[in-house]
ChimeraX commands (.cxc) that place a marker at each C-alpha (Angstrom):
marker #1 position -2.04,11.90,16.14 radius 0.5
marker #1 position -0.43,11.33,19.55 radius 0.5
marker #1 position 3.10,12.34,20.45 radius 0.5
marker #1 position 4.24,8.69,20.52 radius 0.5
marker #1 position 2.81,7.88,17.10 radius 0.5
marker #1 position 4.55,10.95,15.67 radius 0.5
marker #1 position 7.80,9.92,17.36 radius 0.5
marker #1 position 7.61,6.33,16.01 radius 0.5
marker #1 position 6.88,7.69,12.52 radius 0.5
marker #1 position 9.83,10.11,12.64 radius 0.5
marker #1 position 12.26,7.48,13.97 radius 0.5
marker #1 position 11.14,5.03,11.27 radius 0.5
marker #1 position 11.60,7.55,8.45 radius 0.5
marker #1 position 14.88,8.96,9.71 radius 0.5
marker #1 position 16.71,5.84,10.86 radius 0.5
marker #1 position 15.07,2.52,9.96 radius 0.5
marker #1 position 13.12,2.87,6.69 radius 0.5
marker #1 position 16.02,1.76,4.48 radius 0.5
marker #1 position 17.69,-0.83,6.68 radius 0.5
marker #1 position 18.67,-4.31,5.46 radius 0.5
marker #1 position 16.10,-6.92,4.40 radius 0.5
marker #1 position 15.49,-10.01,6.52 radius 0.5
marker #1 position 17.18,-12.36,4.03 radius 0.5
marker #1 position 20.51,-10.50,4.29 radius 0.5
marker #1 position 22.96,-12.08,6.75 radius 0.5
marker #1 position 23.73,-8.66,8.21 radius 0.5
marker #1 position 20.05,-7.71,8.71 radius 0.5
marker #1 position 20.34,-8.38,12.45 radius 0.5
marker #1 position 17.34,-6.88,14.24 radius 0.5
marker #1 position 16.34,-4.30,11.60 radius 0.5
marker #1 position 13.20,-6.09,10.29 radius 0.5
marker #1 position 11.87,-6.41,13.84 radius 0.5
marker #1 position 12.48,-2.73,14.54 radius 0.5
marker #1 position 10.76,-1.72,11.27 radius 0.5
marker #1 position 7.75,-3.87,12.21 radius 0.5
marker #1 position 7.60,-2.42,15.74 radius 0.5
marker #1 position 7.75,1.19,14.57 radius 0.5
marker #1 position 5.24,0.86,11.72 radius 0.5
marker #1 position 2.82,-1.21,13.79 radius 0.5
marker #1 position 2.85,1.48,16.47 radius 0.5
marker #1 position 2.43,4.53,14.23 radius 0.5
marker #1 position -0.35,3.24,11.93 radius 0.5
marker #1 position -3.96,4.24,12.61 radius 0.5
marker #1 position -4.86,0.55,12.83 radius 0.5
marker #1 position -2.65,-2.50,12.38 radius 0.5
marker #1 position -3.14,-6.25,12.73 radius 0.5
marker #1 position -0.61,-8.76,14.03 radius 0.5
marker #1 position 2.36,-10.22,12.14 radius 0.5
marker #1 position 2.93,-7.29,9.78 radius 0.5
marker #1 position 6.01,-7.70,7.59 radius 0.5
marker #1 position 7.67,-4.44,6.56 radius 0.5
marker #1 position 10.22,-4.65,3.75 radius 0.5
marker #1 position 13.04,-2.14,3.32 radius 0.5
marker #1 position 12.08,1.25,1.91 radius 0.5
marker #1 position 8.36,0.85,2.62 radius 0.5
marker #1 position 6.55,4.12,3.12 radius 0.5
marker #1 position 3.01,4.08,4.49 radius 0.5
marker #1 position 1.01,6.97,5.88 radius 0.5
marker #1 position 0.16,6.95,9.60 radius 0.5
marker #1 position -3.47,7.48,8.55 radius 0.5
marker #1 position -3.62,4.07,6.82 radius 0.5
marker #1 position -4.84,0.71,8.11 radius 0.5
marker #1 position -3.39,-2.77,7.60 radius 0.5
marker #1 position -4.89,-6.15,8.55 radius 0.5
marker #1 position -3.31,-9.30,10.00 radius 0.5
marker #1 position -0.43,-11.23,8.38 radius 0.5
marker #1 position 0.11,-8.71,5.57 radius 0.5
marker #1 position 3.31,-7.52,3.95 radius 0.5
marker #1 position 4.42,-4.07,2.83 radius 0.5
marker #1 position 6.59,-4.67,-0.22 radius 0.5
marker #1 position 10.08,-3.32,-0.78 radius 0.5
marker #1 position 9.95,0.40,-1.60 radius 0.5
marker #1 position 6.13,0.47,-1.59 radius 0.5
marker #1 position 4.39,3.83,-1.21 radius 0.5
marker #1 position 0.94,3.91,0.35 radius 0.5
marker #1 position -0.79,7.27,0.81 radius 0.5
marker #1 position -3.12,8.27,3.63 radius 0.5
marker #1 position -6.63,6.88,4.10 radius 0.5
marker #1 position -5.74,3.57,2.43 radius 0.5
marker #1 position -7.02,0.33,3.86 radius 0.5
marker #1 position -5.05,-2.87,3.30 radius 0.5
marker #1 position -6.75,-6.14,4.28 radius 0.5
marker #1 position -5.39,-9.28,5.92 radius 0.5
marker #1 position -3.06,-11.76,4.18 radius 0.5
marker #1 position -2.03,-9.25,1.50 radius 0.5
marker #1 position 1.36,-9.76,-0.13 radius 0.5
marker #1 position 3.10,-7.13,-2.23 radius 0.5
marker #1 position 5.92,-7.25,-4.71 radius 0.5
marker #1 position 8.44,-4.42,-4.83 radius 0.5
marker #1 position 7.71,-0.84,-5.88 radius 0.5
marker #1 position 3.93,-0.82,-5.35 radius 0.5
marker #1 position 2.17,2.56,-5.38 radius 0.5
marker #1 position -1.28,2.92,-3.79 radius 0.5
marker #1 position -2.74,6.41,-4.09 radius 0.5
marker #1 position -5.59,8.04,-2.18 radius 0.5
marker #1 position -5.66,11.59,-3.51 radius 0.5
marker #1 position -5.72,13.30,-6.88 radius 0.5
marker #1 position -5.46,16.80,-8.28 radius 0.5
marker #1 position -8.62,18.72,-9.06 radius 0.5
marker #1 position -8.79,20.17,-12.56 radius 0.5
marker #1 position -12.34,21.41,-13.26 radius 0.5
marker #1 position -11.54,25.17,-13.35 radius 0.5
marker #1 position -10.11,25.97,-16.76 radius 0.5
marker #1 position -9.07,29.50,-15.76 radius 0.5
marker #1 position -6.91,28.29,-12.83 radius 0.5
marker #1 position -3.71,26.25,-13.18 radius 0.5
marker #1 position -4.15,22.69,-11.94 radius 0.5
marker #1 position -1.47,23.09,-9.29 radius 0.5
marker #1 position -3.58,25.78,-7.56 radius 0.5
marker #1 position -6.89,23.89,-7.60 radius 0.5
marker #1 position -6.03,21.65,-4.68 radius 0.5
marker #1 position -6.35,17.93,-4.21 radius 0.5
marker #1 position -9.28,15.66,-3.45 radius 0.5
marker #1 position -8.97,12.84,-0.90 radius 0.5
marker #1 position -10.43,9.41,-1.71 radius 0.5
marker #1 position -10.70,6.15,0.22 radius 0.5
marker #1 position -8.65,3.40,-1.46 radius 0.5
marker #1 position -9.19,-0.17,-0.28 radius 0.5
marker #1 position -7.43,-3.49,-0.86 radius 0.5
marker #1 position -9.36,-6.56,0.34 radius 0.5
marker #1 position -8.18,-9.73,2.08 radius 0.5
marker #1 position -5.97,-12.43,0.51 radius 0.5
marker #1 position -4.65,-10.26,-2.32 radius 0.5
marker #1 position -1.39,-10.74,-4.21 radius 0.5
marker #1 position -0.07,-7.53,-5.76 radius 0.5
marker #1 position 2.75,-8.05,-8.26 radius 0.5
marker #1 position 5.81,-5.84,-8.72 radius 0.5
marker #1 position 5.45,-2.26,-9.97 radius 0.5
marker #1 position 1.66,-2.15,-9.66 radius 0.5
marker #1 position -0.09,1.23,-9.40 radius 0.5
marker #1 position -3.51,1.43,-7.75 radius 0.5
marker #1 position -5.17,4.79,-8.31 radius 0.5
marker #1 position -7.11,6.86,-5.79 radius 0.5
marker #1 position -10.60,5.67,-4.88 radius 0.5
marker #1 position -10.23,2.15,-6.27 radius 0.5
marker #1 position -11.56,-0.82,-4.31 radius 0.5
marker #1 position -9.78,-4.14,-4.84 radius 0.5
marker #1 position -11.91,-7.11,-3.80 radius 0.5
marker #1 position -10.96,-10.18,-1.80 radius 0.5
marker #1 position -8.85,-13.08,-3.17 radius 0.5
marker #1 position -7.55,-10.98,-6.09 radius 0.5
marker #1 position -4.30,-11.32,-8.05 radius 0.5
marker #1 position -2.90,-8.19,-9.73 radius 0.5
marker #1 position -0.25,-8.94,-12.36 radius 0.5
marker #1 position 3.10,-7.17,-12.30 radius 0.5
marker #1 position 3.12,-3.74,-13.92 radius 0.5
marker #1 position -0.67,-3.32,-13.90 radius 0.5
marker #1 position -2.26,0.09,-13.51 radius 0.5
marker #1 position -5.52,-0.38,-11.63 radius 0.5
marker #1 position -7.91,2.45,-12.54 radius 0.5
marker #1 position -11.28,0.84,-11.67 radius 0.5
marker #1 position -12.71,-1.37,-8.93 radius 0.5
marker #1 position -11.69,-5.04,-9.07 radius 0.5
marker #1 position -14.26,-7.76,-8.20 radius 0.5
marker #1 position -13.58,-10.63,-5.79 radius 0.5
marker #1 position -11.48,-13.55,-7.13 radius 0.5
marker #1 position -10.40,-11.62,-10.25 radius 0.5
marker #1 position -6.99,-11.94,-11.87 radius 0.5
marker #1 position -6.21,-8.59,-13.50 radius 0.5
marker #1 position -3.35,-7.23,-15.55 radius 0.5
marker #1 position -2.39,-4.57,-18.09 radius 0.5
marker #1 position -2.53,-0.82,-18.43 radius 0.5
marker #1 position -5.29,-0.06,-17.68 radius 0.5
marker #1 position -5.85,-3.28,-15.75 radius 0.5
marker #1 position -8.53,-5.60,-17.10 radius 0.5
marker #1 position -9.93,-8.88,-15.80 radius 0.5
marker #1 position -8.02,-11.79,-17.36 radius 0.5
marker #1 position -9.87,-14.57,-15.54 radius 0.5
marker #1 position -11.22,-15.52,-12.14 radius 0.5
marker #1 position -9.53,-17.68,-9.50 radius 0.5
marker #1 position -12.76,-19.52,-8.68 radius 0.5
marker #1 position -13.44,-20.62,-12.28 radius 0.5
marker #1 position -12.30,-23.99,-13.57 radius 0.5
marker link #1:1,2 radius 0.2
marker link #1:2,3 radius 0.2
marker link #1:3,4 radius 0.2
marker link #1:4,5 radius 0.2
marker link #1:5,6 radius 0.2
marker link #1:6,7 radius 0.2
marker link #1:7,8 radius 0.2
marker link #1:8,9 radius 0.2
marker link #1:9,10 radius 0.2
marker link #1:10,11 radius 0.2
marker link #1:11,12 radius 0.2
marker link #1:12,13 radius 0.2
marker link #1:13,14 radius 0.2
marker link #1:14,15 radius 0.2
marker link #1:15,16 radius 0.2
marker link #1:16,17 radius 0.2
marker link #1:17,18 radius 0.2
marker link #1:18,19 radius 0.2
marker link #1:19,20 radius 0.2
marker link #1:20,21 radius 0.2
marker link #1:21,22 radius 0.2
marker link #1:22,23 radius 0.2
marker link #1:23,24 radius 0.2
marker link #1:24,25 radius 0.2
marker link #1:25,26 radius 0.2
marker link #1:26,27 radius 0.2
marker link #1:27,28 radius 0.2
marker link #1:28,29 radius 0.2
marker link #1:29,30 radius 0.2
marker link #1:30,31 radius 0.2
marker link #1:31,32 radius 0.2
marker link #1:32,33 radius 0.2
marker link #1:33,34 radius 0.2
marker link #1:34,35 radius 0.2
marker link #1:35,36 radius 0.2
marker link #1:36,37 radius 0.2
marker link #1:37,38 radius 0.2
marker link #1:38,39 radius 0.2
marker link #1:39,40 radius 0.2
marker link #1:40,41 radius 0.2
marker link #1:41,42 radius 0.2
marker link #1:42,43 radius 0.2
marker link #1:43,44 radius 0.2
marker link #1:44,45 radius 0.2
marker link #1:45,46 radius 0.2
marker link #1:46,47 radius 0.2
marker link #1:47,48 radius 0.2
marker link #1:48,49 radius 0.2
marker link #1:49,50 radius 0.2
marker link #1:50,51 radius 0.2
marker link #1:51,52 radius 0.2
marker link #1:52,53 radius 0.2
marker link #1:53,54 radius 0.2
marker link #1:54,55 radius 0.2
marker link #1:55,56 radius 0.2
marker link #1:56,57 radius 0.2
marker link #1:57,58 radius 0.2
marker link #1:58,59 radius 0.2
marker link #1:59,60 radius 0.2
marker link #1:60,61 radius 0.2
marker link #1:61,62 radius 0.2
marker link #1:62,63 radius 0.2
marker link #1:63,64 radius 0.2
marker link #1:64,65 radius 0.2
marker link #1:65,66 radius 0.2
marker link #1:66,67 radius 0.2
marker link #1:67,68 radius 0.2
marker link #1:68,69 radius 0.2
marker link #1:69,70 radius 0.2
marker link #1:70,71 radius 0.2
marker link #1:71,72 radius 0.2
marker link #1:72,73 radius 0.2
marker link #1:73,74 radius 0.2
marker link #1:74,75 radius 0.2
marker link #1:75,76 radius 0.2
marker link #1:76,77 radius 0.2
marker link #1:77,78 radius 0.2
marker link #1:78,79 radius 0.2
marker link #1:79,80 radius 0.2
marker link #1:80,81 radius 0.2
marker link #1:81,82 radius 0.2
marker link #1:82,83 radius 0.2
marker link #1:83,84 radius 0.2
marker link #1:84,85 radius 0.2
marker link #1:85,86 radius 0.2
marker link #1:86,87 radius 0.2
marker link #1:87,88 radius 0.2
marker link #1:88,89 radius 0.2
marker link #1:89,90 radius 0.2
marker link #1:90,91 radius 0.2
marker link #1:91,92 radius 0.2
marker link #1:92,93 radius 0.2
marker link #1:93,94 radius 0.2
marker link #1:94,95 radius 0.2
marker link #1:95,96 radius 0.2
marker link #1:96,97 radius 0.2
marker link #1:97,98 radius 0.2
marker link #1:98,99 radius 0.2
marker link #1:99,100 radius 0.2
marker link #1:100,101 radius 0.2
marker link #1:101,102 radius 0.2
marker link #1:102,103 radius 0.2
marker link #1:103,104 radius 0.2
marker link #1:104,105 radius 0.2
marker link #1:105,106 radius 0.2
marker link #1:106,107 radius 0.2
marker link #1:107,108 radius 0.2
marker link #1:108,109 radius 0.2
marker link #1:109,110 radius 0.2
marker link #1:110,111 radius 0.2
marker link #1:111,112 radius 0.2
marker link #1:112,113 radius 0.2
marker link #1:113,114 radius 0.2
marker link #1:114,115 radius 0.2
marker link #1:115,116 radius 0.2
marker link #1:116,117 radius 0.2
marker link #1:117,118 radius 0.2
marker link #1:118,119 radius 0.2
marker link #1:119,120 radius 0.2
marker link #1:120,121 radius 0.2
marker link #1:121,122 radius 0.2
marker link #1:122,123 radius 0.2
marker link #1:123,124 radius 0.2
marker link #1:124,125 radius 0.2
marker link #1:125,126 radius 0.2
marker link #1:126,127 radius 0.2
marker link #1:127,128 radius 0.2
marker link #1:128,129 radius 0.2
marker link #1:129,130 radius 0.2
marker link #1:130,131 radius 0.2
marker link #1:131,132 radius 0.2
marker link #1:132,133 radius 0.2
marker link #1:133,134 radius 0.2
marker link #1:134,135 radius 0.2
marker link #1:135,136 radius 0.2
marker link #1:136,137 radius 0.2
marker link #1:137,138 radius 0.2
marker link #1:138,139 radius 0.2
marker link #1:139,140 radius 0.2
marker link #1:140,141 radius 0.2
marker link #1:141,142 radius 0.2
marker link #1:142,143 radius 0.2
marker link #1:143,144 radius 0.2
marker link #1:144,145 radius 0.2
marker link #1:145,146 radius 0.2
marker link #1:146,147 radius 0.2
marker link #1:147,148 radius 0.2
marker link #1:148,149 radius 0.2
marker link #1:149,150 radius 0.2
marker link #1:150,151 radius 0.2
marker link #1:151,152 radius 0.2
marker link #1:152,153 radius 0.2
marker link #1:153,154 radius 0.2
marker link #1:154,155 radius 0.2
marker link #1:155,156 radius 0.2
marker link #1:156,157 radius 0.2
marker link #1:157,158 radius 0.2
marker link #1:158,159 radius 0.2
marker link #1:159,160 radius 0.2
marker link #1:160,161 radius 0.2
marker link #1:161,162 radius 0.2
marker link #1:162,163 radius 0.2
marker link #1:163,164 radius 0.2
marker link #1:164,165 radius 0.2
marker link #1:165,166 radius 0.2
marker link #1:166,167 radius 0.2
marker link #1:167,168 radius 0.2
marker link #1:168,169 radius 0.2
marker link #1:169,170 radius 0.2
marker link #1:170,171 radius 0.2
marker link #1:171,172 radius 0.2
marker link #1:172,173 radius 0.2
view
C-alpha cells in the first residue's frame, strides 16, 4: 500500500470516521471529506460512493459505482462490493475465520483463514445483517434486516432469518 493510501486511511480513522451524517444541519463538509478519504484509500473504488458515519472498510476491499457504506458498517479485507449497493446501519461483512481443526491446540493459536467475500450489483442489505466469510451474494438481491447470511445467495433472491433462507425471488410474479 502506498504512503498516500496509508495516510488517507489514518486520517479517516483518526479524524473523520465518526463525523456528522449528511442529513444533520451541522454536517457541513464532513460527508464529502469521508467520501474523498475512503475513495482514495480503497484498493478499487467506483464513482459516487456514499460513506455514512462510523463506516469502517479495509483498504484491501473494492466497491463499485453509486454504492453506499451504511452507518457503522464493518467490512473486512478482501471483500468486494458491487455497484448500486445500499446498506442499512450496523452491517458486518467478514472475510476471515478462525481455524479449528487441531484438537490439541487452542483455537486462538491456530491462526485465521482468509476468504473472498462478494456482494453483487443492485443489492439492498437491511439493518444489522451479518454476511459470513466466503459468501457470495448475487445480483439484485434483498437481504432482510437482522439476517445472518451463511451460504451463497442466488441472483434476485429475497432472503431473511438466522441462518438466512430464500423467502422468494424478485423476478417472480
